[in-house]
Structure formats: structure tokens, C-alpha cells
C-alpha positions as CSV (number, residue, x, y, z in Angstrom):
1,M,9.7,9.3,-22.3
2,E,12.1,7.1,-21.2
3,K,10.5,4.2,-18.9
4,I,11.9,3.3,-15.5
5,K,12.5,-0.2,-15.7
6,V,11.3,-2.5,-12.3
7,L,12.5,-5.7,-11.4
8,V,9.7,-7.6,-9.3
9,V,11.3,-9.7,-6.5
10,G,9.1,-12.3,-5.5
11,Y,5.6,-13.4,-7.0
12,G,3.0,-13.6,-3.7
13,N,0.4,-11.1,-3.1
14,V,2.1,-7.9,-3.1
15,G,4.4,-9.1,-6.3
16,R,1.0,-10.0,-8.2
17,G,-0.3,-6.3,-6.7
18,V,3.0,-4.3,-8.1
19,L,2.5,-6.0,-11.4
20,L,-0.9,-4.5,-11.3
21,S,-0.1,-1.4,-10.4
22,L,2.9,-1.2,-13.1
23,A,0.1,-1.8,-15.8
24,N,-1.3,1.7,-14.8
25,Q,2.1,3.6,-14.7
26,A,2.8,5.6,-18.0
27,D,6.5,6.2,-16.8
28,M,7.5,2.3,-15.7
29,E,7.5,-1.0,-16.7
30,V,8.0,-4.5,-15.5
31,V,11.1,-5.8,-17.4
32,G,11.0,-9.2,-15.1
33,I,10.2,-11.3,-12.1
34,A,13.0,-12.8,-9.7
35,S,11.9,-15.8,-8.0
36,R,13.3,-18.6,-5.9
37,S,10.6,-20.7,-7.5
38,V,10.8,-20.1,-11.4
39,E,9.4,-23.0,-12.8
40,R,6.2,-22.3,-10.3
41,V,5.9,-18.5,-11.3
42,K,6.5,-19.3,-15.1
43,K,3.4,-21.3,-15.2
44,S,1.5,-18.3,-14.0
45,V,3.1,-15.5,-16.2
46,K,3.2,-16.0,-19.7
47,D,4.6,-12.7,-21.0
48,I,7.3,-11.6,-18.3
49,P,10.4,-13.2,-18.2
50,V,11.3,-15.0,-14.7
51,V,14.5,-15.6,-13.7
52,D,16.3,-16.9,-10.5
53,I,16.8,-14.7,-7.4
54,N,20.1,-16.4,-6.8
55,K,21.7,-15.5,-10.2
56,P,22.4,-11.8,-10.6
57,E,23.7,-12.4,-13.8
58,E,19.8,-13.2,-15.0
59,F,18.4,-10.5,-13.6
60,L,21.1,-7.8,-14.2
61,A,20.6,-9.0,-18.0
62,L,17.1,-7.4,-17.8
63,K,18.9,-3.8,-17.2
64,P,16.4,-3.0,-14.3
65,D,16.5,0.4,-12.8
66,V,15.2,-0.5,-9.3
67,A,13.9,-3.8,-7.8
68,I,10.7,-3.8,-5.7
69,L,11.2,-6.5,-2.7
70,C,7.9,-8.2,-2.3
71,G,9.1,-10.9,0.5
72,G,8.2,-11.2,4.2
73,S,9.6,-9.4,6.5
74,K,10.4,-12.1,9.1
75,N,12.6,-14.3,6.9
76,D,13.0,-12.8,3.2
77,L,13.9,-9.1,3.5
78,P,16.7,-9.3,6.4
79,Q,18.8,-11.5,3.7
80,Q,17.6,-10.3,0.3
81,G,17.7,-6.8,1.1
82,P,21.2,-6.3,2.0
83,E,22.3,-8.6,-1.2
84,M,20.0,-7.5,-3.7
85,V,20.9,-3.5,-3.0
86,K,24.6,-4.7,-4.1
87,Y,23.3,-4.8,-7.5
88,L,20.7,-2.0,-8.1
89,N,18.4,0.5,-6.1
90,T,15.5,-1.0,-4.1
91,V,12.4,-0.6,-2.0
92,D,11.0,-2.7,0.2
93,S,8.0,-3.1,2.9
94,F,10.0,-4.4,5.6
95,D,7.3,-3.7,8.5
96,N,8.5,-5.3,11.8
97,H,8.5,-1.9,13.5
98,S,10.5,-2.7,16.6
99,C,13.4,-3.6,14.3
100,I,13.4,-0.9,11.7
101,P,16.3,0.8,13.0
102,Q,18.5,-2.0,13.1
103,Y,17.3,-3.1,9.3
104,H,17.7,0.8,8.4
105,A,21.3,0.5,9.5
106,A,22.1,-2.8,7.7
107,M,20.5,-1.4,4.4
108,D,22.3,2.0,5.0
109,A,25.7,0.6,4.9
110,A,25.0,-2.0,2.0
111,A,23.4,0.8,-0.3
112,K,25.9,3.4,0.1
113,A,28.8,0.8,-0.3
114,A,26.9,0.0,-3.8
115,K,26.4,3.6,-4.6
116,H,22.6,2.7,-4.9
117,V,19.4,4.0,-3.1
118,A,17.1,1.5,-0.8
119,V,14.1,2.9,0.2
120,I,13.1,0.7,3.0
121,S,9.7,0.0,5.2
122,T,7.4,1.7,2.7
123,G,3.5,1.0,2.6
124,W,0.8,2.1,4.3
125,D,2.2,1.6,8.0
126,P,5.3,1.5,8.1
127,G,4.9,4.2,5.3
128,I,2.3,6.6,5.1
129,F,1.1,6.4,8.8
130,S,4.9,6.9,9.2
131,L,4.9,10.2,7.5
132,E,1.3,11.3,9.2
133,R,2.2,10.5,13.0
134,T,5.3,12.8,12.3
135,L,3.4,15.6,10.9
136,A,0.8,15.4,13.6
137,N,3.5,15.1,16.1
138,A,5.1,18.7,14.7
139,F,1.9,20.2,14.0
140,L,0.5,19.6,17.9
141,P,3.7,19.9,19.7
142,G,3.7,17.9,22.7
143,A,1.0,15.6,21.4
144,R,1.6,12.1,20.9
145,S,0.4,10.5,17.6
146,Y,-1.3,7.0,17.5
147,G,-1.4,4.6,14.6
148,F,-4.7,2.2,14.9
149,Y,-5.3,-0.7,12.4
150,G,-8.4,-2.9,11.9
151,C,-10.6,-0.2,12.7
152,S,-13.7,-1.7,11.3
153,P,-15.8,-4.7,12.8
154,A,-14.4,-7.3,10.9
155,G,-10.9,-6.3,11.6
156,G,-8.1,-5.9,9.1
157,L,-5.9,-8.9,7.5
158,S,-2.2,-8.4,8.1
159,M,-0.1,-9.9,5.7
160,G,3.4,-9.6,7.6
161,H,1.8,-11.3,10.9
162,S,-0.2,-14.0,8.5
163,D,3.3,-14.5,7.0
164,A,4.7,-14.9,10.4
165,L,2.4,-17.3,11.4
166,R,3.1,-19.8,8.2
167,T,6.6,-19.9,9.1
168,I,6.0,-22.0,12.3
169,K,6.5,-25.7,12.0
170,G,3.4,-27.3,12.0
171,V,1.1,-24.5,10.5
172,A,-0.1,-25.5,6.8
173,D,-2.2,-22.0,6.3
174,A,-3.1,-19.2,8.5
175,R,-4.4,-15.6,8.6
176,Q,-3.9,-12.7,11.1
177,F,-6.4,-10.2,11.9
178,T,-6.0,-7.0,13.8
179,H,-8.4,-5.0,15.6
180,A,-8.4,-1.9,17.3
181,V,-9.6,-1.4,20.7
182,P,-12.2,1.4,20.4
183,E,-11.9,2.6,23.7
184,A,-8.3,3.3,23.3
185,I,-9.2,5.5,20.1
186,E,-11.8,7.4,22.2
187,K,-8.7,8.4,24.7
188,V,-6.7,9.7,22.2
189,R,-9.5,12.0,20.7
190,N,-10.3,13.3,24.0
191,G,-6.9,14.8,24.3
192,E,-6.1,12.6,27.1
193,N,-2.5,11.9,25.4
194,P,-2.2,8.6,27.2
195,E,0.9,6.4,27.3
196,F,0.0,3.0,25.7
197,A,1.7,-0.3,26.2
198,A,1.6,-2.2,22.8
199,G,-1.4,-4.5,24.1
200,D,-3.6,-1.5,25.1
201,M,-4.1,-0.5,21.5
202,H,-5.0,-3.6,19.5
203,T,-5.9,-7.3,20.0
204,R,-4.8,-10.2,17.3
205,E,-7.2,-13.1,16.2
206,C,-5.5,-15.9,14.3
207,F,-7.1,-18.6,12.0
208,V,-4.7,-21.6,11.8
209,V,-4.9,-24.7,9.8
210,L,-2.6,-27.5,11.1
211,E,-0.5,-30.0,9.0
212,P,-1.7,-33.6,9.9
213,G,-0.3,-34.7,13.3
214,A,0.9,-30.9,14.4
215,D,0.7,-30.0,18.1
216,A,-1.9,-27.5,18.2
217,A,-1.1,-26.7,22.2
218,A,2.4,-26.0,21.2
219,I,1.8,-24.0,18.2
220,E,-0.3,-21.9,20.1
221,A,2.2,-21.3,22.9
222,E,4.8,-20.5,20.2
223,I,2.3,-18.2,18.7
224,K,1.6,-16.3,21.6
225,A,5.0,-15.8,22.3
226,M,6.5,-15.0,19.2
227,P,8.3,-11.7,20.1
228,G,7.8,-8.5,17.8
229,Y,4.5,-9.8,16.4
230,F,2.2,-11.6,19.1
231,A,4.0,-11.4,22.4
232,P,3.0,-8.0,23.7
233,Y,-0.7,-8.7,22.5
234,K,-3.9,-10.5,23.7
235,T,-3.9,-13.3,21.0
236,T,-7.0,-15.6,19.9
237,V,-5.8,-18.6,18.2
238,N,-8.5,-20.5,16.0
239,F,-7.8,-23.6,14.7
240,V,-9.9,-23.9,11.4
241,S,-9.8,-26.5,8.2
242,Q,-8.5,-25.2,5.1
243,E,-12.1,-25.2,3.6
244,E,-13.2,-22.8,6.5
245,L,-10.5,-20.7,6.2
246,N,-10.9,-20.6,2.3
247,S,-14.6,-19.6,2.7
248,K,-14.9,-17.6,5.6
249,Y,-11.5,-15.4,5.5
250,T,-10.8,-14.6,1.8
251,G,-9.7,-11.5,0.5
252,F,-7.5,-8.8,2.0
253,P,-9.2,-5.7,3.5
254,H,-7.4,-3.5,6.0
255,D,-8.1,-0.1,7.1
256,G,-6.5,2.2,10.0
257,C,-6.1,5.7,11.3
258,V,-3.6,7.9,12.8
259,V,-4.9,10.2,15.6
260,A,-3.4,13.1,17.7
261,A,-5.1,15.4,19.9
262,S,-3.9,18.3,22.0
263,T,-4.5,22.1,22.2
264,T,-3.2,25.1,20.7
265,G,-2.3,28.6,21.7
266,K,-4.8,30.0,24.0
267,G,-5.6,26.0,25.2
268,N,-7.9,25.4,22.0
269,Q,-8.7,22.1,21.3
270,A,-7.1,20.8,18.3
271,A,-7.1,17.2,16.5
272,V,-5.2,15.7,13.7
273,E,-6.6,12.5,12.2
274,F,-5.9,10.7,8.9
275,R,-7.9,7.4,7.7
276,C,-7.3,4.9,5.4
277,T,-9.5,1.9,4.2
278,W,-8.3,-0.6,1.7
279,G,-10.3,-3.2,-0.1
280,S,-7.1,-5.2,-1.0
281,N,-3.9,-4.8,1.8
282,P,-1.4,-6.1,-0.8
283,E,-2.7,-4.1,-3.6
284,A,-2.5,-0.8,-1.5
285,T,1.0,-1.8,-0.3
286,A,1.9,-2.3,-4.1
287,N,0.8,0.8,-5.4
288,V,3.1,2.7,-2.6
289,L,5.9,0.6,-3.2
290,V,5.5,1.7,-7.0
291,A,5.5,5.2,-6.1
292,H,8.7,4.6,-4.0
293,A,10.4,3.0,-6.7
294,R,9.9,6.1,-9.2
295,A,11.7,8.1,-6.2
296,A,14.5,5.6,-5.7
297,V,15.3,6.1,-9.5
298,R,15.4,9.7,-9.4
299,M,17.0,10.3,-6.2
300,N,19.9,8.0,-7.4
301,K,20.6,9.5,-10.8
302,A,20.4,12.8,-8.8
303,G,23.7,11.5,-7.1
304,D,22.1,10.1,-4.0
305,C,22.5,6.8,-2.1
306,G,22.0,4.9,1.2
307,A,18.7,4.0,3.0
308,K,16.0,5.9,2.7
309,T,12.5,5.8,4.3
310,I,9.3,8.1,3.5
311,L,10.3,10.7,5.7
312,D,13.7,11.2,3.6
313,I,11.6,11.6,0.2
314,P,9.9,15.0,-1.2
315,P,6.5,14.2,-2.1
316,K,6.9,15.4,-5.6
317,M,9.7,12.9,-6.2
318,L,6.9,10.0,-5.7
319,S,4.6,11.5,-8.6
320,P,4.8,11.0,-12.3
321,L,3.5,14.6,-12.8
322,S,5.8,17.6,-13.1
323,Y,6.6,20.0,-10.5
324,E,4.6,22.8,-12.5
325,E,1.5,20.1,-12.8
326,L,1.3,19.4,-8.8
327,L,1.4,23.4,-8.7
328,K,-1.6,23.6,-10.8
329,K,-3.2,20.9,-9.4
330,F,-2.7,20.2,-5.8
331,M,-1.7,23.8,-4.6
């Protein structure tokens, strides 16, 4: 079996998760890591080539079929995505929901020009939950489908929002936890089909370590005003020491659900609900990225190109199993 050759772009939490996932894929293999910090990554990785992300000749020499882009959505992917897809197929987890149409347009133009496939905005949300919202809305006409995150009492760690916090000048480290509003979930389950504003469904809790001399009040105001991340939500900012952040807020747990409720034919109550619970948010995201990398290569070999989301991809493209095996095991 000819294995799909994967270039991992970035070596943060998601990048490390992608390497763990690839180790469990019989039909895929990692050929290298592309990074802005080559020497730092080389100290952590002994048996995988590490190349400069800004030197295409270096990563193309590894002959990858697809690049999995593991950078952040705020600053990395808007620049890296359109640039990397010039050279090879790409997969990313761009997760700024309000900006996905614009990002899709930019990636579609770049991918079509290069005749590559760019799978964008995939993970568990956007990604799995995008598909579940679409299906729920299709199966229950007229029902709104809602995504809730951080349904457990501790809430869920958001990597994208945590990364956005760390881009603020004066922030040394930070983590952000999302909390679903229980009353909002119950309104949906009761079939009320409510019209929520963004801040009605979730609250955000930030734990921030300041750099020496940083202005806490100014940073709190900047966080709460950040568009697309915190501005629409009730946001609590807690300033903590690095020691407290490391001791009390370790790990990457997250969870969430998609809920839709309505009636069928003669007014009978009906509901669709889908739940994900992840011990590690970055590892979960990584597993979804890897499956979509398989699909990107298969679609490109079939002659397809342009930007794709999970809504464009037949499920059989994601699986390592043959179509005959899928029919036997899962139908």
C-alpha cells in the first residue's frame, strides 16, 4: 500500500496531536515538520525532518502529498493557508466562525489557481458540529440547530480563544474556558426554537498571566472588546500567576453538543442531539484533521480542486476502509 505522505506545519499542541494520530494510521506517514522555529523543534523531535516553513524548496523536497496546518486562526492561518496551498494540498482548522466565508473565498481562489484541494475549518467545531447542525436542520425542517460548548461544570478549554489571548501585548500566558448556559440548552430541548444572540448561549472565562509591568485594566478592556472572540459574550478575566495557571488549569478538556427540536407530520415532538466529549481538545482536533487529509489527497487525485469543508466531503473519503468494508461494518 502506497502511504499518504503528510507534512505537519507547526509544532504546538495540535501539531503534536497530529503526530500521535499519524502513528495510528496504517495508510499515512509523516515526512516532516515545517516550522518558524526549526532549531527549537529539532530539540524535541529526533527522528523526523524539521524544515523552515518559509523555504518551500525544503518542505517540497520531502515530497508530501498534503500539509496539515496546525497554526492559530487569528494570525497564522489567514497568511499561511493561501501561501501553503500554492505548493500542495492543505487541511486546516480555521475556527473564527464569523470569518469563515471570507477565508473560504481566499482559500478557494488560491487552491483553484494551483489545482490543489484545501480542506478548511475542520475539527469538531467547526467541522463535525457543522455537519450535525446541517443534518439536524435538514431532518427537522424549520428547526434551528444550535451548538453548545463547555457543557460540563468545569467548562471546556478553547484553543483558538486561548491563542487569541496570548497574542495581546503584555500577556505572558493565558487559557480560556467556555461555559454553556444551561437555561439556553433547555429552551432548545423544549422545542422553543429560540432566537439567541451570541452571548445568550455561552459565557467565557479567561485566566491570564501578565508580563512584568503590564497594565491589567487595559488588557482586560482589550480582551472584552476583541471582535469575533469575546466582544459579544459575558467575559470574566482572572489574572493569575504562572504557577497557579500551571497547577489549576492544566490539560485540554472540552465537550459540546448540537441540539435541535421541532415537530414532525402530525405535531409529534422530535429532537436531534449529538454530543462530543474530549479528554484532549487538541488531540481530538488532530484526529479529525488527519481523516480530512486522507480525503483531500483522494479528492485531488480524482481531479478535484478548490476549498472544501466537511459539507463537501463524502464520508467514505474520510475512512481508511474500502467502500465494501464500510457497507459490511456500518450499514
